[in-house]
Every structure is written in C-alpha cells, then in structure tokens.
C-alpha positions in Angstrom: -5.7 -6.2 8.3 -5.2 -4.6 4.8 -2.1 -4.2 2.8 -0.5 -2.0 0.3 1.6 -3.7 -2.4 3.6 -1.7 -5.0 3.0 -3.2 -8.4 5.0 -6.2 -9.3 7.6 -5.6 -6.6 7.6 -7.8 -3.5 6.8 -5.1 -1.0 4.2 -5.5 1.6 3.2 -2.7 3.9 0.4 -3.9 6.2 -2.4 -1.6 7.3 -3.2 -2.7 10.8 -6.4 -1.8 12.7 -5.7 -0.9 16.3 -9.3 -0.3 17.2 -9.4 -3.3 19.7 -5.9 -2.9 20.9 -7.0 -1.9 24.5 -9.0 -5.1 24.9 -7.3 -7.7 22.8 -4.9 -8.0 19.9 -5.4 -10.6 17.3 -2.8 -13.2 16.3 -3.2 -11.9 12.7 -2.2 -8.4 13.7 0.8 -9.5 15.7 1.9 -11.8 12.8 1.6 -8.9 10.2 3.4 -6.5 12.6 6.3 -8.9 13.1 6.7 -9.7 9.4 6.7 -6.1 8.5 9.3 -5.0 11.1 11.4 -8.0 10.3 11.4 -7.5 6.5 11.0 -3.7 5.8 10.6 -1.9 9.1 7.4 0.0 8.2 3.7 -0.5 8.9 0.6 1.7 8.7 -1.8 1.8 11.8 -5.4 3.0 11.6 -7.8 3.6 14.6 -4.7 4.4 16.6 -6.4 6.5 19.2 -4.9 9.9 18.4 -7.7 12.4 17.7 -7.5 13.8 14.2 -8.1 17.3 15.5 -4.8 17.1 17.5 -3.0 16.0 14.3 -4.7 18.7 12.2 -3.8 21.4 14.8 -0.2 20.4 14.8 -0.1 20.8 11.0 -1.8 24.2 11.3 0.7 25.6 13.9 3.6 24.2 11.9 2.3 26.0 8.8 2.1 29.2 10.8 5.5 28.9 12.2 7.3 28.1 9.0 5.6 31.0 7.3 7.2 33.4 9.8 10.1 35.6 8.4 13.4 33.7 8.4 15.0 36.1 10.9 12.2 35.4 13.3 12.6 31.6 13.0 16.4 31.9 13.5 15.8 33.4 17.0 14.8 29.9 18.0 17.5 28.0 16.1 18.9 24.7 17.5 22.3 25.1 19.1 25.0 22.8 20.5 23.6 23.5 24.1 19.9 23.3 23.3 19.7 19.5 23.7 18.3 19.0 20.2 15.5 21.4 20.6 14.7 24.4 18.3 14.6 25.4 14.7 16.7 23.8 12.0 17.0 25.8 8.8 17.4 24.7 5.1 20.6 22.7 4.5 21.6 22.7 8.1 21.2 18.9 8.3 22.8 16.3 6.2 21.2 12.9 6.9 23.3 11.2 4.2 26.8 12.3 4.9 27.8 11.3 1.4 25.4 13.7 -0.3 24.7 17.5 -0.2 22.7 18.8 2.9 18.9 18.3 3.0 16.4 20.8 1.4 14.2 21.0 4.5 13.5 23.0 7.5 12.1 21.6 10.8 11.5 22.4 14.5 12.5 19.9 17.2 10.6 19.5 20.4 11.9 17.5 23.3 9.5 18.7 26.1 11.5 19.7 29.2 13.2 22.6 31.0 15.7 23.2 28.2 13.1 23.1 25.4 13.1 26.2 23.1 9.5 27.4 22.7 8.8 30.1 20.1 7.2 33.3 21.5 4.3 33.5 19.0 0.7 34.6 18.9 -0.7 31.0 18.2 -0.8 28.0 20.5 2.4 26.4 19.6 3.4 24.9 22.9 -0.1 23.8 24.0 -0.8 22.1 20.6 2.5 20.2 20.7 2.4 19.1 24.3 -1.1 17.5 23.6 0.1 15.7 20.5 3.3 14.5 22.2 1.3 13.0 25.1 -1.0 11.1 22.7 2.0 9.8 20.7 3.5 8.5 23.9 0.4 6.5 24.6 0.4 5.0 21.1 4.0 4.3 21.4 3.5 2.1 24.5 0.8 0.2 22.7 3.1 -0.5 19.7 6.0 -1.6 22.1 3.7 -3.9 23.9 2.6 -5.5 20.7 6.2 -5.9 19.7 7.0 -7.7 22.9 4.1 -10.1 22.2 5.0 -10.6 18.6 8.6 -11.5 19.6 7.2 -13.8 22.3 9.3 -12.2 25.0 9.0 -13.7 28.5 8.0 -10.3 29.7 6.0 -8.7 26.8 6.2 -5.3 28.5 10.0 -5.2 28.4 10.1 -2.6 25.7 7.4 -0.4 27.5 9.3 -0.5 30.7 12.5 0.4 28.9 10.8 3.5 27.5 9.4 5.0 30.8 11.7 8.1 30.5 10.0 9.3 27.3 9.2 12.9 27.9 11.9 13.4 30.4 14.6 15.3 28.5 17.1 14.9 31.3 17.1 11.1 30.7 15.7 10.7 27.2 15.9 12.5 23.9 12.6 11.4 22.4 11.8 14.2 19.9 8.7 15.5 18.1 9.8 17.0 14.7 7.8 19.4 12.7 9.1 19.0 9.1 8.6 21.4 6.2 9.7 21.1 2.6 9.5 24.6 1.0 8.6 24.8 -2.6 11.6 24.7 -5.0 11.2 27.0 -8.0 12.8 26.8 -11.4 15.5 29.2 -10.1 16.4 27.1 -7.1 19.8 25.6 -7.4 19.7 21.8 -6.6 23.0 20.1 -6.3 23.7 16.6 -7.8 22.3 13.9 -5.4 20.6 16.5 -3.1 17.3 15.3 -1.6 14.7 16.8 0.7 15.6 14.3 3.3 18.7 12.2 2.5 18.8 8.4 2.6 19.1 7.2 6.1 17.8 4.9 8.9 16.4 6.5 12.0 18.7 6.1 14.9 16.1 5.6 17.8 13.6 3.0 18.6 10.3 3.9 16.9 9.1 6.8 14.7 5.5 7.8 14.3 5.0 9.7 11.0 1.9 11.8 10.2 1.8 12.5 6.5 -0.2 14.8 4.2 -1.5 14.1 0.8 1.6 15.5 -1.1 3.7 12.5 -0.5 7.4 12.2 -1.3 8.5 9.5 1.2 10.2 6.4 -0.4 11.3 3.2 1.4 14.1 0.9 0.2 13.2 -2.7 -0.6 15.6 -5.7 -0.1 16.7 -5.5 -3.7 18.0 -1.9 -3.2 15.2 -0.2 -5.1 13.0 2.6 -3.7 9.3 2.7 -3.9 6.9 5.5 -3.1 4.8 5.2 0.1 1.2 6.1 -0.3 -0.8 8.5 1.8 -3.5 6.8 3.7 -5.9 9.2 5.5 -6.1 9.0 9.2 -3.3 6.4 9.4 0.0 6.7 11.1 3.0 5.3 9.5 5.4 3.5 11.9 8.9 2.7 11.2 11.7 1.2 13.3 15.1 2.6 14.0 18.6 1.2 14.4 18.3 1.0 18.1 15.4 -1.5 17.8 17.5 -3.6 15.3 20.2 -3.9 17.9 17.8 -4.5 20.7 16.2 -7.4 19.0 19.5 -8.9 17.8 18.6 -8.3 14.2 15.2 -10.0 14.4 13.8 -6.7 13.3 15.5 -4.8 10.5 18.1 -7.6 10.3 17.7 -7.8 6.5 17.4 -4.1 5.9 20.0 -1.7 4.5 21.6 0.9 6.7 19.6 3.4 4.5 15.9 2.5 4.7 14.1 5.6 3.4 14.3 9.2 2.0 12.3 12.1 0.8 12.9 12.8 -2.9 13.2 16.2 -4.5 10.7 17.7 -6.9 10.2 21.2 -8.1 7.1 23.3 -7.4 
C-alpha cells in the first residue's frame, strides 16, 4: 500500500496493489480501501489485471474517432431513444446545472442490441467490448473487497447485486470515451465553465483510466479542490451516489454532493 498526499492538506489517496487479489486480500488493503471510500471516495489500484494493451488500444480508437469530421461524428449522436449510447458533442452536457455546459465531447457505450456502433475503418467495437469485459471483472473484485471491508454477513452482496452489468435491458452501466479538445486563445469560455462540471457520479463505481495530461480535481472535506496525479498503469476508482445510499452513508457520508471536476485550461 502506497499513498499520495497533497502538500499540507489532509488528503490521503491510497495506491492499493491488487496483485494478490485472486488468492487473498490483506487486512491493510481492506482498511485503506474502507478509509478512502468513507472519507473522500477515491482510490488508486495497481496490478488490477487489465492488460495495458487493452487500455492503450481504447485510447487509440478514441483518438481516431474524435479526429473524424464533426458531421461524421454527429451521425452517431446520442438521442432520447438510444438508451444513453452514442456521441455527445461539446456543450451538450451540463454536469453542474448551476454553470455553463461542459467543454468536452464523449462517446457512450452500453453494450447491447440498442448500442450505436460507428461504422468506421478501425476496430472500434472489438476494442471496446474487450475493455468492457475486463472492467467488469475488476468491478466484481472491487465490490467483493467492499463487502469484506464493510464486514457484511454476505461479502458477495454487492457482486450479486451487479450481475446485470452488460445487459442494457436491465442495467445502464456505461463505458465513456472522453475527449477534451484544445481550447485556443480565440475560444470563448464562459464564466464558471469547466471541461467537466462539479458533480458526483450517480452510479455505484467508476473506473477511470487517465493519461499524463491531468486535469482531474477532487474536493476535500474543507471544500477545497486538489489536483489528482497521474500514476502510470493505475486505475483510479471512485464511488457514486448510489453506493452512498446503499451503504447508509458509511461510504461518502462526509462528502459533498459535488466531489470532482475537470478544470479548464487553454492550449
């Protein structure tokens, strides 16, 4: 177990090693996981079992897709009937309803019969399906650890409650490809406008794969935001509002309704 601490601020983001998670999980790992989810809702995981090539491949196909002409991307736009799948353009989403819309674009994937897959000449669907499957396996490991950390009578309770992941007819678990296009000097940025507005995720668990550019900030208990570092080959895990309710505020109980954001900088 390692940790990241931001200067003088009382912020502790553990870096947990999951290399032995299939055989045994140490009391130290469970304790650090429990404290992180109770106090800030974020934790880094290394040796998580997802091959780096699958992650790199997803970053490559995301880059290829977002470099397509805007009119091409709009052919696959998310609609009211697409069950959260498809392309979302710049300023289409507003995660913080009190501020201007987000300066980002993304592509939502919820594998199933209604998923919108772009007709492109690179392996978009194949790459995403492989990563989604690997993420599902890691999710179940994290959920089992949470059950043990909370000392539930049935430590597999959360795992069993998430068996419909990947079945869009019963569950809206979504893999999102996110892109924050460069903002030049001539780009108009509204007061208070961010790349991704202040918010808390609404689901159970989010797995975030970062690059070295950074931009993510998390909110501390004193209301201040700190930068989250990039740790190569690590997955950043954060809990959502659903898990706060499910654990009766044992997790995220002291956390604000806005836990993180992506700040805005110019190219």
